[in-house]
Biopython code that builds the backbone (N, CA, C, O; Angstrom):
import numpy as np
from Bio.PDB.StructureBuilder import StructureBuilder

atoms = [
    (1, "MET", "N", (12.045, 1.227, 5.858)),
    (1, "MET", "CA", (12.644, 1.716, 4.694)),
    (1, "MET", "C", (11.657, 2.595, 3.915)),
    (1, "MET", "O", (10.471, 2.292, 3.789)),
    (2, "TYR", "N", (12.219, 3.712, 3.396)),
    (2, "TYR", "CA", (11.338, 4.600, 2.591)),
    (2, "TYR", "C", (11.072, 3.990, 1.280)),
    (2, "TYR", "O", (11.974, 3.476, 0.619)),
    (3, "VAL", "N", (9.789, 4.041, 0.876)),
    (3, "VAL", "CA", (9.377, 3.583, -0.452)),
    (3, "VAL", "C", (9.250, 4.766, -1.398)),
    (3, "VAL", "O", (9.673, 4.720, -2.553)),
    (4, "CYS", "N", (8.658, 5.815, -0.873)),
    (4, "CYS", "CA", (8.500, 7.102, -1.686)),
    (4, "CYS", "C", (9.253, 8.161, -0.960)),
    (4, "CYS", "O", (8.809, 8.695, 0.056)),
    (5, "ILE", "N", (10.442, 8.467, -1.517)),
    (5, "ILE", "CA", (11.294, 9.480, -0.894)),
    (5, "ILE", "C", (10.675, 10.889, -1.121)),
    (5, "ILE", "O", (10.750, 11.743, -0.239)),
    (6, "CYS", "N", (10.074, 11.119, -2.290)),
    (6, "CYS", "CA", (9.528, 12.434, -2.634)),
    (6, "CYS", "C", (8.476, 12.839, -1.617)),
    (6, "CYS", "O", (8.387, 14.016, -1.265)),
    (7, "ASN", "N", (7.678, 11.894, -1.136)),
    (7, "ASN", "CA", (6.551, 12.205, -0.215)),
    (7, "ASN", "C", (6.734, 11.620, 1.137)),
    (7, "ASN", "O", (5.813, 11.625, 1.953)),
    (8, "GLN", "N", (7.956, 11.094, 1.404)),
    (8, "GLN", "CA", (8.337, 10.571, 2.709)),
    (8, "GLN", "C", (7.355, 9.561, 3.220)),
    (8, "GLN", "O", (6.855, 9.687, 4.338)),
    (9, "VAL", "N", (7.061, 8.532, 2.401)),
    (9, "VAL", "CA", (6.217, 7.401, 2.789)),
    (9, "VAL", "C", (7.017, 6.176, 2.860)),
    (9, "VAL", "O", (7.689, 5.777, 1.909)),
    (10, "ASN", "N", (6.938, 5.539, 4.072)),
    (10, "ASN", "CA", (7.780, 4.315, 4.260)),
    (10, "ASN", "C", (6.931, 3.040, 4.227)),
    (10, "ASN", "O", (5.702, 3.084, 4.184)),
    (11, "GLU", "N", (7.647, 1.882, 4.251)),
    (11, "GLU", "CA", (6.967, 0.566, 4.242)),
    (11, "GLU", "C", (5.969, 0.372, 5.247)),
    (11, "GLU", "O", (4.895, -0.158, 4.963)),
    (12, "ARG", "N", (6.265, 0.793, 6.488)),
    (12, "ARG", "CA", (5.320, 0.612, 7.632)),
    (12, "ARG", "C", (3.967, 1.411, 7.381)),
    (12, "ARG", "O", (2.877, 0.949, 7.718)),
    (13, "THR", "N", (4.113, 2.566, 6.804)),
    (13, "THR", "CA", (2.942, 3.423, 6.595)),
    (13, "THR", "C", (2.034, 2.770, 5.492)),
    (13, "THR", "O", (0.807, 2.817, 5.573)),
    (14, "ILE", "N", (2.649, 2.203, 4.534)),
    (14, "ILE", "CA", (1.923, 1.535, 3.424)),
    (14, "ILE", "C", (1.229, 0.278, 3.990)),
    (14, "ILE", "O", (0.048, 0.036, 3.740)),
    (15, "ALA", "N", (1.981, -0.492, 4.739)),
    (15, "ALA", "CA", (1.424, -1.724, 5.337)),
    (15, "ALA", "C", (0.275, -1.386, 6.311)),
    (15, "ALA", "O", (-0.701, -2.134, 6.363)),
    (16, "GLU", "N", (0.356, -0.319, 7.061)),
    (16, "GLU", "CA", (-0.746, 0.082, 7.948)),
    (16, "GLU", "C", (-1.988, 0.475, 7.051)),
    (16, "GLU", "O", (-3.131, 0.117, 7.337)),
    (17, "ALA", "N", (-1.691, 1.198, 6.006)),
    (17, "ALA", "CA", (-2.847, 1.580, 5.102)),
    (17, "ALA", "C", (-3.521, 0.345, 4.465)),
    (17, "ALA", "O", (-4.743, 0.285, 4.336)),
    (18, "VAL", "N", (-2.708, -0.611, 4.080)),
    (18, "VAL", "CA", (-3.230, -1.901, 3.540)),
    (18, "VAL", "C", (-4.124, -2.559, 4.583)),
    (18, "VAL", "O", (-5.237, -2.989, 4.280)),
    (19, "ARG", "N", (-3.633, -2.631, 5.788)),
    (19, "ARG", "CA", (-4.387, -3.292, 6.839)),
    (19, "ARG", "C", (-5.667, -2.520, 7.201)),
    (19, "ARG", "O", (-6.571, -3.058, 7.840)),
    (20, "SER", "N", (-5.720, -1.236, 6.774)),
    (20, "SER", "CA", (-6.919, -0.424, 7.041)),
    (20, "SER", "C", (-7.798, -0.460, 5.820)),
    (20, "SER", "O", (-8.872, 0.141, 5.855)),
    (21, "GLY", "N", (-7.427, -1.120, 4.738)),
    (21, "GLY", "CA", (-8.317, -1.291, 3.583)),
    (21, "GLY", "C", (-7.764, -0.874, 2.222)),
    (21, "GLY", "O", (-8.397, -1.182, 1.212)),
    (22, "ALA", "N", (-6.651, -0.211, 2.136)),
    (22, "ALA", "CA", (-6.097, 0.195, 0.895)),
    (22, "ALA", "C", (-5.617, -1.072, 0.140)),
    (22, "ALA", "O", (-4.872, -1.881, 0.692)),
    (23, "ARG", "N", (-6.046, -1.224, -1.095)),
    (23, "ARG", "CA", (-5.770, -2.368, -1.834)),
    (23, "ARG", "C", (-5.098, -2.140, -3.159)),
    (23, "ARG", "O", (-4.884, -3.095, -3.906)),
    (24, "SER", "N", (-4.757, -0.916, -3.482)),
    (24, "SER", "CA", (-4.129, -0.588, -4.760)),
    (24, "SER", "C", (-3.255, 0.681, -4.655)),
    (24, "SER", "O", (-3.335, 1.437, -3.687)),
    (25, "LEU", "N", (-2.453, 0.873, -5.652)),
    (25, "LEU", "CA", (-1.624, 2.080, -5.716)),
    (25, "LEU", "C", (-2.543, 3.295, -5.747)),
    (25, "LEU", "O", (-2.215, 4.313, -5.136)),
    (26, "ASP", "N", (-3.679, 3.226, -6.433)),
    (26, "ASP", "CA", (-4.603, 4.376, -6.439)),
    (26, "ASP", "C", (-5.090, 4.774, -4.998)),
    (26, "ASP", "O", (-5.233, 5.947, -4.651)),
    (27, "CYS", "N", (-5.311, 3.774, -4.257)),
    (27, "CYS", "CA", (-5.658, 4.048, -2.821)),
    (27, "CYS", "C", (-4.580, 4.821, -2.102)),
    (27, "CYS", "O", (-4.861, 5.778, -1.381)),
    (28, "LEU", "N", (-3.336, 4.398, -2.301)),
    (28, "LEU", "CA", (-2.181, 5.037, -1.648)),
    (28, "LEU", "C", (-2.009, 6.455, -2.210)),
    (28, "LEU", "O", (-1.633, 7.375, -1.484)),
    (29, "LEU", "N", (-2.296, 6.623, -3.539)),
    (29, "LEU", "CA", (-2.221, 7.976, -4.141)),
    (29, "LEU", "C", (-3.220, 8.910, -3.415)),
    (29, "LEU", "O", (-2.898, 10.053, -3.090)),
    (30, "GLN", "N", (-4.391, 8.406, -3.182)),
    (30, "GLN", "CA", (-5.417, 9.211, -2.558)),
    (30, "GLN", "C", (-4.984, 9.635, -1.137)),
    (30, "GLN", "O", (-5.195, 10.772, -0.715)),
    (31, "GLN", "N", (-4.377, 8.681, -0.427)),
    (31, "GLN", "CA", (-3.971, 8.970, 0.978)),
    (31, "GLN", "C", (-2.727, 9.737, 1.108)),
    (31, "GLN", "O", (-2.655, 10.679, 1.897)),
    (32, "PHE", "N", (-1.686, 9.355, 0.323)),
    (32, "PHE", "CA", (-0.359, 9.889, 0.577)),
    (32, "PHE", "C", (0.299, 10.535, -0.618)),
    (32, "PHE", "O", (1.487, 10.846, -0.532)),
    (33, "ASP", "N", (-0.392, 10.765, -1.746)),
    (33, "ASP", "CA", (0.191, 11.265, -2.959)),
    (33, "ASP", "C", (1.384, 10.485, -3.488)),
    (33, "ASP", "O", (2.236, 11.028, -4.192)),
    (34, "ILE", "N", (1.434, 9.172, -3.131)),
    (34, "ILE", "CA", (2.554, 8.351, -3.520)),
    (34, "ILE", "C", (2.575, 8.223, -5.098)),
    (34, "ILE", "O", (1.537, 8.171, -5.757)),
    (35, "ALA", "N", (3.793, 8.177, -5.627)),
    (35, "ALA", "CA", (4.051, 7.991, -7.050)),
    (35, "ALA", "C", (3.487, 9.206, -7.890)),
    (35, "ALA", "O", (3.128, 9.040, -9.055)),
    (36, "THR", "N", (3.425, 10.398, -7.275)),
    (36, "THR", "CA", (2.911, 11.549, -8.001)),
    (36, "THR", "C", (4.077, 12.470, -8.508)),
    (36, "THR", "O", (3.880, 13.332, -9.364)),
    (37, "CYS", "N", (5.260, 12.250, -7.953)),
    (37, "CYS", "CA", (6.399, 13.133, -8.322)),
    (37, "CYS", "C", (7.235, 12.469, -9.447)),
    (37, "CYS", "O", (7.001, 12.692, -10.634)),
    (38, "CYS", "N", (8.213, 11.649, -9.023)),
    (38, "CYS", "CA", (9.053, 11.017, -10.034)),
    (38, "CYS", "C", (8.459, 9.686, -10.516)),
    (38, "CYS", "O", (8.733, 9.249, -11.634)),
    (39, "GLY", "N", (7.648, 9.049, -9.670)),
    (39, "GLY", "CA", (7.028, 7.751, -10.002)),
    (39, "GLY", "C", (7.880, 6.563, -9.857)),
    (39, "GLY", "O", (7.439, 5.451, -10.148)),
    (40, "LYS", "N", (9.135, 6.744, -9.403)),
    (40, "LYS", "CA", (10.005, 5.578, -9.266)),
    (40, "LYS", "C", (9.600, 4.592, -8.183)),
    (40, "LYS", "O", (10.065, 3.453, -8.163)),
    (41, "CYS", "N", (8.721, 5.042, -7.271)),
    (41, "CYS", "CA", (8.338, 4.191, -6.134)),
    (41, "CYS", "C", (7.175, 3.319, -6.462)),
    (41, "CYS", "O", (6.864, 2.433, -5.666)),
    (42, "ALA", "N", (6.499, 3.495, -7.574)),
    (42, "ALA", "CA", (5.279, 2.760, -7.878)),
    (42, "ALA", "C", (5.433, 1.238, -7.704)),
    (42, "ALA", "O", (4.637, 0.592, -7.022)),
    (43, "ASP", "N", (6.501, 0.676, -8.354)),
    (43, "ASP", "CA", (6.595, -0.778, -8.265)),
    (43, "ASP", "C", (6.894, -1.262, -6.883)),
    (43, "ASP", "O", (6.379, -2.298, -6.464)),
    (44, "ASP", "N", (7.722, -0.532, -6.156)),
    (44, "ASP", "CA", (8.035, -0.871, -4.782)),
    (44, "ASP", "C", (6.773, -0.757, -3.908)),
    (44, "ASP", "O", (6.582, -1.578, -3.011)),
    (45, "ALA", "N", (5.945, 0.202, -4.139)),
    (45, "ALA", "CA", (4.705, 0.376, -3.343)),
    (45, "ALA", "C", (3.777, -0.773, -3.628)),
    (45, "ALA", "O", (3.162, -1.307, -2.704)),
    (46, "ARG", "N", (3.653, -1.176, -4.885)),
    (46, "ARG", "CA", (2.798, -2.287, -5.251)),
    (46, "ARG", "C", (3.298, -3.571, -4.567)),
    (46, "ARG", "O", (2.500, -4.368, -4.075)),
    (47, "ARG", "N", (4.620, -3.759, -4.543)),
    (47, "ARG", "CA", (5.218, -4.942, -3.890)),
    (47, "ARG", "C", (4.885, -4.968, -2.371)),
    (47, "ARG", "O", (4.618, -6.028, -1.805)),
    (48, "VAL", "N", (4.907, -3.805, -1.748)),
    (48, "VAL", "CA", (4.576, -3.732, -0.329)),
    (48, "VAL", "C", (3.130, -4.114, -0.066)),
    (48, "VAL", "O", (2.788, -4.847, 0.862)),
    (49, "ILE", "N", (2.270, -3.542, -0.988)),
    (49, "ILE", "CA", (0.821, -3.905, -0.831)),
    (49, "ILE", "C", (0.684, -5.413, -0.987)),
    (49, "ILE", "O", (0.033, -6.039, -0.150)),
    (50, "GLU", "N", (1.248, -6.013, -1.986)),
    (50, "GLU", "CA", (1.123, -7.440, -2.275)),
    (50, "GLU", "C", (1.656, -8.246, -1.060)),
    (50, "GLU", "O", (0.962, -9.108, -0.521)),
    (51, "ASN", "N", (2.922, -7.935, -0.644)),
    (51, "ASN", "CA", (3.495, -8.695, 0.482)),
    (51, "ASN", "C", (2.718, -8.564, 1.750)),
    (51, "ASN", "O", (2.643, -9.518, 2.524)),
    (52, "THR", "N", (2.134, -7.414, 1.996)),
    (52, "THR", "CA", (1.314, -7.254, 3.219)),
    (52, "THR", "C", (0.020, -8.056, 3.125)),
    (52, "THR", "O", (-0.391, -8.684, 4.101)),
    (53, "LEU", "N", (-0.647, -8.040, 1.919)),
    (53, "LEU", "CA", (-1.846, -8.819, 1.775)),
    (53, "LEU", "C", (-1.537, -10.308, 1.911)),
    (53, "LEU", "O", (-2.255, -11.020, 2.613)),
    (54, "VAL", "N", (-0.512, -10.775, 1.273)),
    (54, "VAL", "CA", (-0.135, -12.194, 1.348)),
    (54, "VAL", "C", (0.206, -12.597, 2.778)),
    (54, "VAL", "O", (-0.262, -13.628, 3.261)),
    (55, "SER", "N", (1.017, -11.794, 3.455)),
    (55, "SER", "CA", (1.410, -12.067, 4.845)),
    (55, "SER", "C", (0.187, -12.108, 5.716)),
    (55, "SER", "O", (-0.014, -13.065, 6.464)),
    (56, "ASP", "N", (-0.613, -11.114, 5.635)),
    (56, "ASP", "CA", (-1.854, -11.024, 6.516)),
    (56, "ASP", "C", (-2.819, -12.131, 6.185)),
    (56, "ASP", "O", (-3.474, -12.682, 7.070)),
    (57, "ASN", "N", (-2.911, -12.466, 4.890)),
    (57, "ASN", "CA", (-3.814, -13.486, 4.473)),
    (57, "ASN", "C", (-3.390, -14.849, 5.088)),
    (57, "ASN", "O", (-4.236, -15.602, 5.570)),
    (58, "MET", "N", (-2.136, -15.139, 5.064)),
    (58, "MET", "CA", (-1.616, -16.355, 5.636)),
    (58, "MET", "C", (-1.814, -16.422, 7.145)),
    (58, "MET", "O", (-1.995, -17.498, 7.716)),
    (59, "GLN", "N", (-1.777, -15.265, 7.771)),
    (59, "GLN", "CA", (-2.012, -15.264, 9.259)),
    (59, "GLN", "C", (-3.458, -15.228, 9.667)),
    (59, "GLN", "O", (-3.824, -15.809, 10.689)),
    (60, "ALA", "N", (-4.331, -14.533, 8.865)),
    (60, "ALA", "CA", (-5.656, -14.279, 9.334)),
    (60, "ALA", "C", (-6.744, -14.631, 8.385)),
    (60, "ALA", "O", (-7.915, -14.528, 8.752)),
    (61, "GLY", "N", (-6.428, -15.056, 7.143)),
    (61, "GLY", "CA", (-7.466, -15.438, 6.192)),
    (61, "GLY", "C", (-8.219, -14.239, 5.574)),
    (61, "GLY", "O", (-9.418, -14.340, 5.314)),
    (62, "TYR", "N", (-7.560, -13.162, 5.349)),
    (62, "TYR", "CA", (-8.235, -11.959, 4.681)),
    (62, "TYR", "C", (-8.576, -12.316, 3.257)),
    (62, "TYR", "O", (-7.957, -13.187, 2.646)),
    (63, "ASP", "N", (-9.580, -11.621, 2.736)),
    (63, "ASP", "CA", (-10.016, -11.773, 1.351)),
    (63, "ASP", "C", (-9.140, -10.963, 0.431)),
    (63, "ASP", "O", (-9.219, -9.735, 0.464)),
    (64, "LEU", "N", (-8.310, -11.574, -0.389)),
    (64, "LEU", "CA", (-7.427, -10.929, -1.350)),
    (64, "LEU", "C", (-8.137, -10.408, -2.540)),
    (64, "LEU", "O", (-7.545, -9.633, -3.290)),
    (65, "GLY", "N", (-9.395, -10.779, -2.782)),
    (65, "GLY", "CA", (-10.076, -10.317, -3.960)),
    (65, "GLY", "C", (-10.652, -8.931, -3.902)),
    (65, "GLY", "O", (-11.151, -8.421, -4.905)),
    (66, "ARG", "N", (-10.592, -8.304, -2.726)),
    (66, "ARG", "CA", (-11.170, -6.949, -2.622)),
    (66, "ARG", "C", (-10.326, -5.966, -3.330)),
    (66, "ARG", "O", (-9.099, -6.034, -3.261)),
    (67, "ASP", "N", (-10.983, -4.987, -4.059)),
    (67, "ASP", "CA", (-10.184, -3.944, -4.739)),
    (67, "ASP", "C", (-10.687, -2.596, -4.347)),
    (67, "ASP", "O", (-10.517, -1.623, -5.081)),
    (68, "ALA", "N", (-11.312, -2.521, -3.184)),
    (68, "ALA", "CA", (-11.824, -1.210, -2.730)),
    (68, "ALA", "C", (-10.842, -0.508, -1.886)),
    (68, "ALA", "O", (-9.905, -1.107, -1.357)),
    (69, "CYS", "N", (-11.050, 0.769, -1.754)),
    (69, "CYS", "CA", (-10.196, 1.636, -0.899)),
    (69, "CYS", "C", (-10.953, 1.869, 0.383)),
    (69, "CYS", "O", (-11.350, 3.003, 0.650)),
    (70, "ALA", "N", (-11.173, 0.844, 1.192)),
    (70, "ALA", "CA", (-11.967, 0.847, 2.362)),
    (70, "ALA", "C", (-11.239, 1.408, 3.554)),
    (70, "ALA", "O", (-11.022, 0.696, 4.535)),
    (71, "VAL", "N", (-10.852, 2.676, 3.493)),
    (71, "VAL", "CA", (-10.134, 3.276, 4.517)),
    (71, "VAL", "C", (-11.010, 4.242, 5.335)),
    (71, "VAL", "O", (-11.653, 5.143, 4.798)),
    (72, "ALA", "N", (-11.004, 4.011, 6.652)),
    (72, "ALA", "CA", (-11.937, 4.793, 7.468)),
    (72, "ALA", "C", (-11.413, 6.202, 7.671)),
    (72, "ALA", "O", (-12.062, 7.012, 8.334)),
]
sb = StructureBuilder()
sb.init_structure("model")
sb.init_model(0)
sb.init_chain("A")
sb.init_seg("    ")
for serial, (resi, resn, name, xyz) in enumerate(atoms, 1):
    if name == "N":
        sb.init_residue(resn, " ", resi, " ")
    sb.init_atom(name, np.array(xyz, "f"), 0.0, 1.0, " ", f" {name:<3s}", serial, name[0])
structure = sb.get_structure()
């Protein structure tokens, strides 16, 4: 499902970015310009970040306290 229609960013793209180290909307903005046009996607993007972190944490024990944009 598309999260940001303006910049054509979908849930899968955001989840992959989170798994690569993106931990905030600012990180996604740096990578994909998400929430820079109409801004309606900001809440949904945050939800995808949170859901991905929670899901991955439950599966692999990732540290949810990180707030860095550690994207290679």
